[in-house]
N, C-alpha and C positions, 0 to 999 in steps of 0.2 A: 619561442615555441612553448606551448603548454606542456607541462610535465605530468599533469594529473587529468583524470576524467572530469569533465564539467558536471555531468549528471549521470547517475546510475539508476536504472529501474531495477530494484531488487524484488524479484517476483518468485512465487512458488505457491503450492497448495498450503493451507493452514498448517501450522506447527511443523513445517518442513525444516526450520532452522534459520529463518530470516533474522529474527531478533537475536538469536544466538551469534550469528555471523556479525551483526552490528556490534554486539558486545565484545566480540573478539577484536574487531577493528578498533574499538574505543580503547583497548588495552595494549595497542601496539604503538611504539614510539613514532611520532609524526614523521621523522626523517625516513625511518624504515618503511612505514606505510606508503610513503610517496615513492621511494626507490624500488621497492620490491613488488608493489601492487598497483602503482600508478594512481593511487587514491589520496586525495588531500584530506585535510581536517574535515570531518563529516558535518554536514548540515542535513537534518533529518526532516522528511515529510512522510506522512503516513495517513491512509484513509480510514484506518480502524476507528480513531476517535469520532469520526462522523457517523460511522455505522452505529457506534455505541449511543451517540446523541439522538440519532433518528429512532432508535429503539426506546430511548428515554422519553422522547416526545410521545410515542405511542403508549407507553406505560402510564403517563400522566393523563392522556386522553381517556384511557380505559377507566382510570379512577374517577373521572368525571362523567362516566357513562356516555362518552362520546365515541364515535367510530374511529378506529385506528386508520392511519393514512399511509403508512409505509409497509407494515408487516401485519399479517393476520393475527400473529401472536409472537412471543419471543423465541419460539422454537422452530419457526418456519421461514422460508426465504421471502424476499420482497414480493409485494403484490404485483409489481411491474418490474421486469428485469432491466428496463432502461435506467433504473436507479443506479446500476453499475456505472452508467455514464454520468449520472449526477455526481457520484464520488470522484470520477476523473476530472470533472469540471471544477469541483472544489479544490482538488490538488492543483489544477491549472492556476487558479486564483492565488493559492498559497505560493506557488512558484514565482509568479509575477510580483506578488507583494514582497517576497524575500529579495528578489533581484532589485526591486526599487526601494527596498526598506520602508515600505508603506506602514505608517503607524495610524491607527484609528482609535478614537476615544469615545465610543458610543455610551450613551446614558445607560442603556441596557445591553449587556453582552449577549444575553439570550435572544433578545429581539433581533439584534444584528446577525446572530448565527442563523436564525430562522429566515431572515431576508436573504442571506447567502445561499442557503439550501434551496430556497425558491428560485433564485436566479439560475443556479446550476441545473435545477429541474427543467426550467423553461428551455434551456439550451439543448436538451435532448427530447423535447416535445412533450414533456409532462406538465401537468397543472401545478401552479404554485400553491401547494397544499396548505402551508402554514398561514398564508394570507387569507385563505378561504375559511379558516376556523372562525367560529363566532368570537366576538371581542372578549367576552368574559372568560372563555376557555383559554384563549391565547394569553391573556394577562396572567392567569393563574399558572399556566405552564411556564411562562417566562420567569415568574417568581420562584418556582420550584427548581428551575435549571440554571438560575443566574450564577450561582457559585461555581458550578462546573464549567459553564460557558466562559466565565471570566478567567478561570484558570487556564483554559485552552488558549484564549486570546493573549493572555500575558505570556504564556510559554512560547507562542508563535513570535511575538515581538522580541522576546529575550534572546532568540536564536539568531537574529540578524547580525551579520558580521560587519566589522568596520571595512573590510576588504574581502574580495572574492579570490584574491591571489592564493594559489595552492589550497583551494577549498573544493570539495566535491559535494554536490547535493545528491542525497540518496532518497529516492522515492520508493516507499515500500507498499506493496499491495498484493493481493491474492485474487486469482480469477480461475474459473473452471466451468464445468457443465455437469449435467445429470449423470449419475452412475449408468453405465452401459451405452452411452451416446455413441453414435457413429460419427466419424470425422468426414468433412469439417464440421465443427460446431456452427450453429446458425443463430439468428436472432441476437439477443443481447448477452449470450453466453460467451465465455472465454476471452482470450487475448485478441482474437480476431475482431471482436466488437470494441474492446476497451482501448487498445493501442491507438486506433484512429481518433479516439475522443481526446487524446492529449493534444495540447496546443502546439503550434509550429515551433515555438521557442523551446519546448521540451524535445520534440522529435528531431530538431536540427542538432541538438547537443547531446543526446542520450545514447548510452549503451545499456545492454541488458545483462544482468547477472542472475541467472536462473538456477535455483536450487532444486535438484531433481530428486523427488521421492515418489514412491508409489502411492496411490490413493489409500491403500490399506495401511501403509506406514503413517501417512498423514493422519488418518483417523486414530490410530493407536497413540501417537504422540499427542494429539489434540486432547484426548480424554485423560492421558497421563498428566498433562500440565495443568488441567483446568482447576481453578480455584473459584468456587461459587461465591465466595465472599469478596472477590476482587474482579467483577465482570468488566471493568473498564481498563484493566491492565493489559499492556502489550504482551508481556511475558506470560501471563497466567490466565488470560481469558479463555473460555472454552466455547467452541462452536457446537450447537446442538446437532444431534445425529440427522434429523431431517434436512438440515442445511448442508451438512457434510455430504449427504447422498444426493441432494437436489441441486446444489450449486458447485460442489467440489468433488463429485464422484469420479471425475476425470479432469484432465486439462488438455489443451490443444497445442502446447508448445512444441512437442515432438513433431506434430503434423506441420506446423508453421515452419519449423526448421527444415523439414524435408521438402517443402514446397516454396522455398525462397528462391529468388532469382540471383542472389549473390551468396556464395558459400560463407558460412559462419556469420550470417546476419539474418534478421527478420525483416521481410519486406512489408512495409506499411504504406498503404495508399490513402492519402488524406489531403484535403485542401487543394485538390487538383495537382498534387505532387506525389512522387514516389520516394519514400525514405528507406534507407537500408541501415537498420540499427544493429551494430555489432553485438554479438551475443557470446557469452562464455557460460559453460555449464559446470556447476559444482555438484558432483554425483554424491548425494547423501542417502542413497537407498539403503546402505548399511550405515546406521546412525553414527556420524562422526562428531556431532555437535552438542548433544544434550549436556555433556559435562561442563560446557561453557556457562551454564546457568549458575554454577557454584562460584564461590569467591576465587579470584585469580590465584591466590596462594595455594589453592588445592588442585590447580590444573596439572594433569599428568603431562610430562614433557613429550613422551612419545605420541600422545594424542594431539598435542599442540603441533608437533612437527607434521603429523598427518593432515590436519586441517590446513596448516600453512601451505603445504604443497598442493592440496586440492584447490584452494582458492587462488593460489598463484597461477596454476595451470589455466584456470578460467580467465583471470584478468589478463594474462599474457595473450590469450586468444582475442579477447576484446581489444586490447591495445594494438594488435597488428592491423586491425581493420578500422581503427578510430581515426577520423578526419581531424587532424590537429592544425 
């Protein structure tokens, strides 16, 4: 019988504490992490690097006096919200590649990344925008992005384990909707859209760890952490205010929890099936996690105990409903 979760969807509004919780787990002894939280050695997947690279593609297009294809500028949301599904499909591919330990050795990592983004876009009904760029522009952009794309690909391959025994894949992402939206969210906003975009292999094995903060607290922490000199960093990237209000002004997790068909799960209908994903909630509305950004030697014991109890309460709830 499995003693750890296979896959955790670690979800929340931006700057809610996802990366801080990951850092907390990385600093717990493996035996204790498994025994107390039902979490194995972490294998990490995250869609933020793809968000960053899609913005980088647009930046290079703008320098060439070409039209942007993903965002009107770096301060506003996607042209087309279905690109939230593009990100999900990129994570699907990463998940399958990890499970199969798929190694690829493209001549150009940037070109390969563009091809992946195009495939993921087609899966949600969007045009393959990179392949539609004029050849000269595409070649220049590939040259500009090659170093970053190669580092992403190498990091992906380096994480493949020899065995998945006592391993937990953690998939991190943030979803939401415009400030002031009525529930349920519609269109490509929120978890109601993104969860069904995940592949059956994820939905069959996943639980949800949701970090609960208010949109106001999310915005406060987002601007507090932002380092404009490190826009590609998971810990220190900042989300512009128009995006915080337009994409993350609210989220629909509480609504989905209230309208599930099985208590303490989220009901997801996809691929002609109904999935019930166990969910645990870590209440971080009063900030419990910012201190975890500091060196572990500086962590306050009382705060560590508080975080430990809050996360354990959530993972115990998830475990009770987990199909092992």
